[in-house]
N, C-alpha and C positions, 0 to 999 in steps of 0.2 A: 367419548371422554378420553383425555390423554392418560397414558400410563405414567403415573407419578414416580415409578421406580426405574425409569429408563436411565441407561448410562451411555455416555457418548465420549469418544476420544477424537480430538481434533489435532491433526499433525500438520505443521508447516512453520516456516520462518526463515531466518537468515537475514532478511530485510523487512522493512515495514510493509512493502508491497505484498508479502505473503502473510505476515503476522497479523496485521490489522483486519484483513478479511476473516481470519480465523477467530479473532476476538468478536467481530460482528456476528459471525455465525453462532458462537457460543452464547452471545446475548440473545439472539433470536430463539435458540433452543430453550433457554431458560424461560422465555416468555411463552412459547408454545407448549412446553412440557414443564410446568411448575413443579419443583421438587426433584427434577432430574439431576443427575451428577455429570459434570463436565470435567474432563481431564485433558490438558494440553500436552503435546509432545513437540519439542523443538531441539535446537542445537545449543550447546553451552557456549558456542562461539558466535552465535547470532544475536540480533537485537533482543530477541525474546529472553535472553539471560538477564537482561536489565528490567524488562517490562513484566514478565510473568510473576516474579516474586511479590509484586504489589497487587496482584489479582486475588480474588477470593477463591478461585478454583484450584484444584490440584494440578501439578505439572511435573513433567520429567524432561530433563535435558540430556540429550545424547552426545557422545563424543565425536559424532560425525562432523566433517568439515568439507567445504567445497573443494573440488579438484582445480588446481591452478593451471591455466594454459600458458604456454611460452616456456622458454628456457632461462632459468636464473637459479641462483643458489637458494633463494626463498622458495620458489616453486618446487625445486627438487627435494628440499628438506620436508616440505609439507606433503608432497605427493607420495613420497616413499612410505609415509605412515598411513596413507589412505586405505590400503587393504585391511590393516589392523583395526582402524577406526570403523570401517564398514562392517566388519564381522562383529565387533563389540556392540555396535549400535543395533545391528539386527537381532542379536541375542537379547539385548536389553529391551528391545521393542516386543519381542515374543513374550518375555517375562512379564512386562507390565500389562500386556493384553490378556494374558492368562489370569493375572490377578484381578483385573477390572471386569473382564468378560463383557465388553461393551455391546450395546445394541447395534451400533453403526460406528465405523471409523471413517472420519472425513479428512481428506487431504486438501490443503490449500497451496501446495507447491513449495518450491525451495528444496534444498538438499536434505532437510529434516523430515520431509513428508514421505519420501519414497519407501524407506525401510519399514515404517509402521504399516503402510498400505500393503506391502508385500507380505509382511507377517500376518496381517489380517486375512488376506486372500488365501494364504496357505493354511490358515486355521478355520476357513469357512465362515469368517465373520463378514457381514455385509459392509460394503464400502461405497464411498462417493468421493469424486474429485470435483473441486471448483477451480477452474482456470481463469485467472484474471486478465491475461494479455491476449491480444489478437493473434500473436504468434505463440503457440503453446510451448511451455517449458519441457525439459527432458522427461520429468516424472509423468506429466500428462501424456506426452507422446508414447511413452513406454507402456503405461498402464491403462490407457483409455478404453481398450477393448476387454480389459480384465475386471474393471470395477463394475459394480451393479448399476450405478447411475453416474452420469457425467453432466456437469453444469459448465457452460461457457459464457463468457461475457460479451463476445462479439460473434456475429454470424459468420464473419470471415474465417474464424478459427477452424471451421469444418474442413476446409480444403487442405489443412495441414495434418489432419488426423485420420486414422483408419476407422475410428468410430465416428461416423457422421451424424449420429442420432442424438447428440447432446442437446440439452434444453438451454436456450439462450435466456439467461437470468439478469445479466448485468453484474456489476460489482457491488457487493454488500458494503454499506457504510454504517458505522456505529451511530446509534441514535444520539449519543452524548455530544457529538460534535455539531449537531444541527440546532438551529433556533436559539442560540445563546444570546444573552443581553450584550449589546455592543458596548455600551458605556462601561459596564463591569469588566468586560474583556479588555478594553483599552487600558483601564486602570490597573489590571493585573500585570500588564507589561510596563507600567509606570509611564504611560504616555498620556497625552491630552486629547480631548475630543474636539479641539479647535483647529486641528490640522489634519489633512488627509494622511492615511497610513498606507504605505507601499510595503508589501511583504514579499520576501524572496525565499523560495522553497527549492532546495536542491536535492531532495530525497533524503532518506534516513542516513545515508553515508556522505551526503554533500556532493556538490558538483564543482570540480576544479575550474572548468571553463566559465561557468556562470559566476563563480566567486571572483575570478580574475576580471570579468567584465564589469561587475558591480564595483569592484575596487577602483576601476578607472574613472567611474562617473559619480562616485558617492558624494564628492564635494559639490557637484552640480545639482544635487537633490536636497540641499539644505533648507529649502522652504517646506519640505515635507517631513513626515516621520517614517522611520524605517524599522521593520523587524526583519532581521537577516539571519536565516538559518544556514550555517556554514558546513555542518558536519563536524565530527570530532577531529578529523585529520587536519582540517584547515582553520580551526577556531583560533588558535594562538596567533596565526599569521595575520588575521584580520581584526582581532579583538581591540586593537588600538584605535579603531574607528568609533568605539562606543562613546556616546554622549547622551545627554538628556533626551535627544530626539532620535537617536540611533541605538537600537537594542540588538546586540550580536549574541546569538545563542548557538551552541553546537548541535542541539537537538531540541525539538519542541515537545514538551511533556503534555501540554494541553492544546491539542489541535483545534478543539472547539473555540477556545479563546483566540487562537491564531487566526482562524478564518473569520470569526465574527469581528475582529478588530480591523480587518483589511478592507480597504477601498479598491485596491488593485493588487493582484497576485502575479508575480513573475515566477514561473515554475518549469521544471522538467515536465515531460509529458508521459510519465508512468501511468498505467491504467488506474491504480488506486487514487493517485493525486487528482486525476481528472474526474473520477467519480465523486470524490469529496468536494472538489471545487464546484462542480455542478450542483451537488446536493445542497451546498451552502449558498448557491446563487451568486457566485463571485465572478466578476470580470477578470480576465487573465491575459497575460502575454506568455505564450508557451514556446519553449526551446527544446525540441526533440533531441534526444541523445543520438548523435550521428552514427554511432557504431552499434546501435540496438539491432538485435537479430531480425532479419527480414524487414528492417526499417519500421518495426511495429509502432515505435513512439510517434513517428510522423503520421501514421494511419490513425493512431489514437487522437492526435491533435487535430487532424483534418475534420473529424466529425464536429468538434466544437467550433472550428473556424467557419465551416459551411453554415452552421446554425446561427452564426453571428455572436457567439458567446466568447470568442477568443481571437486574438491576433497571434499569428505564428511566425517566428523568426528562426532561420537556420543558424547553426553555430557560426558559420562564415559571415553572417550578417550582424552579429552582435555588436562588434566594434563600431560599425558605421550607422546602425539603425536603432539600437536599443534605447538610447537616451531620447531621441525624437519620438519614438513610439510611446514611451512613458508619458512625455509631456502632452502628446496629442490626445491621450486617453484621460489622464488624471485631471486635466483642465476642463474636460467636457462631461459635465454631470449628466446631461441628457443621454449621451452615448453610453456612459457607464450603466445607467439605468436600463437601457435597451439590452445591453450585454448581460446584465443580471437576469432579466426576464428570459432571455434566450438560454442562459445556463440552466435555469429551472426547467425549461421545456425539454432539454435533452437528458436531464437527470433520471435515473432509474431507482427511485427510492423504494420501489416494490421488490428490488432484487433479493433482499434478505428473506421476504415471505416466500418467494418462488423457490429459493434454495431449501428452506425449511419444509416446503410442500414436498419436495423430492425426498428429503430425509424421512418425512412422515410416511410417504408411500412405501419406502423400504421397510419401515417398522411394521406396517400393516400387511405386508406381503411376505 
């Protein structure tokens, strides 16, 4: 029988790729351990500062902020404050862990996860890391040999880590985004069920090159309906394209409705996006971020391409090939159906249960 008094701290964020797996794990813990307490730790500068206040769980936002590479006035001003933010965030992490006394501290990556994990390790609190990407982030690389359990999403991650014993779980996807009613979802965006919906997803921060490419071809897509997520930075630049058939949004608040509405998704190839696209059985055109560390987005996308679930275009091919690729897919319902079935075949909807199994193992030992 589950211990109904368990307390869990989940640390991670900065971007949706780290935050939403944290929320999915919290959802899974609540299901496995009814009555347990979940407390999230993130950064006050990350996406979580907007998302966590609407959740029912407790949360703490640290003053930590990512270190900027390159030489500029902006990077110099931010980086000079990094040591102070680092120390304050570490002390705040220790304070909140002492107050909560959690059964396990779970890290999902991003600059907000490292310090709570270090504080937990120094205090003898059991820890677990979940790594979303094929190429592990700094926190995972640094702490993989020090945490009690390690969960990875790709087998290939092992070759980048000193701890090669991680359990391959896949990426956790929130239950709330799967199996939504398509008609209600379309209506939520103010669209019609009479025309196909093409959705553009550039990640929580948006994609400059993807936005520019869509901007060039948007008038050629007027026989379709469009949901275009631009990111906050680019929203004002492209919002003039908004019409009854084109919905421009800086950020998608309801990803379940977004996926359910879509007949075809054009997206970056971040690990979480691909996990969600697969779980929702959606055909896609994927554009890997060319500067991703160790080319991990291309490796992420390749698994869907090989399965027949996605077409993959490089950034260099966007101008010449994107429009033709869209038309070749959206006009072919048989192919879209095959891609949907293929997407389902590569999805790992059991990921959340595998991660919770590891957490439960820690609790029992």
